[in-house]
N, C-alpha and C positions, 0 to 999 in steps of 0.2 A: 775771477773764476777762470780756470783753464778749460780748454776743450779736450775731451779724452781722445786718445789715439784711436785710429780705426781698428776695428776688431779683426779685419782680414787684410792681407797684403794684396792690393789691386795689381801689383806687378808680378805676382807669383807665377802666373801661367805664361808670361811673356818670354819669347825667345830673345837671344842676345841682340839681334838686329832691331827688335821692337822695344827693348828695354828703355833706351834713352827717350823715345817718343812717349812711352807710357809714363815714365817718371816725370817728364815735362808736363803731360796732361794732368797727372795726379797732383803735382806741386801747384800748378795753375788753379786747379779746382780747390785745393786746400787754401790758397790765398784768397780766392773768392769766397770760400766758406768762412774764413776768419773775418773778412770784411762784412759779410752778412751777419755774423755773430755780433760784431762791434756795433753795427747799425741797430740791431734789435735791442742789445743790452743798454745802449746809451740813448735810445729813442731818437735816432737821427733821421732827417728827411733829405731826400735827394734834391739837389738844385739842378733842374734840367734833366733831360734823359737822352743822351748824356749831356753833361755841362759843356763839353767842347769836343768837336770832331777834328782829328788831325789829318791833314791832307799833304801830299808831297809838294815840296817847293820847286821841284825841277820841271814843272809843267805837265807831269804825268797826271792822268785822271785817277779817280778812286780815293779811297780812304785808307790811311795807314794806321790809324789808331783812334783811341778815344780817351778822354779824361772824364771821370765821374767824380762828383763832389757831393758829400753829405755834410750837413751841419745840424746842431741841436735845434729842437723846436724853441726852446727857451735858453737865453744866455745864462751863464753862471755855472754850467755843469763842468765835469772834469775833462771833457773832450771838446776841443774847439772845432775840429773838422777832421774828416776822413777823406782821403783822396785815393782813387784807384786809377792807374794809368796803364793802358795796354797799347803797345805799338809794335809794328813790324815793318821790315823793309827787306826785300830780297830774301836772303837766307836766314835772317835772324828775327826772333820774336822776343819781346820783353813784357813783363807784367810786374808792376810795382804797386805796393800799398803803403801809404803813409798815414799814420794816426798822430795827429797833433794835439798834445795835451794843452789844457787851458793856459793862457798867457801868465796867469798869476800862480800857476802850479809849478813846483820844482820837479815833478815827475817828467822824465825825459820823453821825447817823441820816439815813436816806433817806426822803423823803416824795414820793409820786407819786400824782396824782389826775386824774380827768377828770370834768367835769360837763356836762350837756346839758339845755337847756330847749327844749321843743317845744310851741308853742301853735297854736291855729287861726289866729291873726292873723299869726304869724311863726315861722319855724323858725330859731332862733339857732344859730350854729356852736358846736361843743363847745369847752369851755374846758379847757386842760391846765395842770396845776401840777406843777412839779418843784422840789424843794428839798433841800439838805443842811442839816440842823439841827445847828449847832455846839453842842458841850457847854460851850464856854467863849466868852464874848463876844469877837468878833473884834477889837473895839476894845481889849480888854485882852490880846490874844494876843501872845506873843513869837514870834520866828522859829523857835525850837525847837519850840513847840507847833504852829505851822503846818506844819512839816516832819513832825512825828509824826502829825498829824491827816490831812493831805492827800497825803503821799507814797505811802501804800498805794493811793491811787486813781489814781496816775500812769499805770500800765500801761493801764488802761481809757481814760483820757483820751487817751493817745497813740494807742490803737487807733481811737478815734472820729475824731481829727484826721487819722489815717492818712497 
């Protein structure tokens, strides 16, 4: 099931100078919203809160990010784990979500990320990454594999194309 698009544009009232920051915040909130939707849909539980804190290796104090991990209550479901990684250093910030399909499933893993660099010289627009990571090389795939791997995604694809 796909999540419907927002009814209003949260960036509509932003000026040009605030647009990249607003887009960054909206995309980050969207990734977190998708992660929350996956957690509730597949009844996942968080391992730790967070699972791992990221600290600088250069002797600086503080926290640079966190890794959150969710797994199903019972084995055998369609999703093996969900990972949310947030980290920043200096002028850049990254937020990644990875949903790993079960090992015995042909459904590809989902990778979704956003990155933003903000410097005094220039405010770069956020970068968005979305990928389905196939478990089998597509060059070596048979039509039967492609049907098994991607047909489960068809309902969501059709909803998006609407």
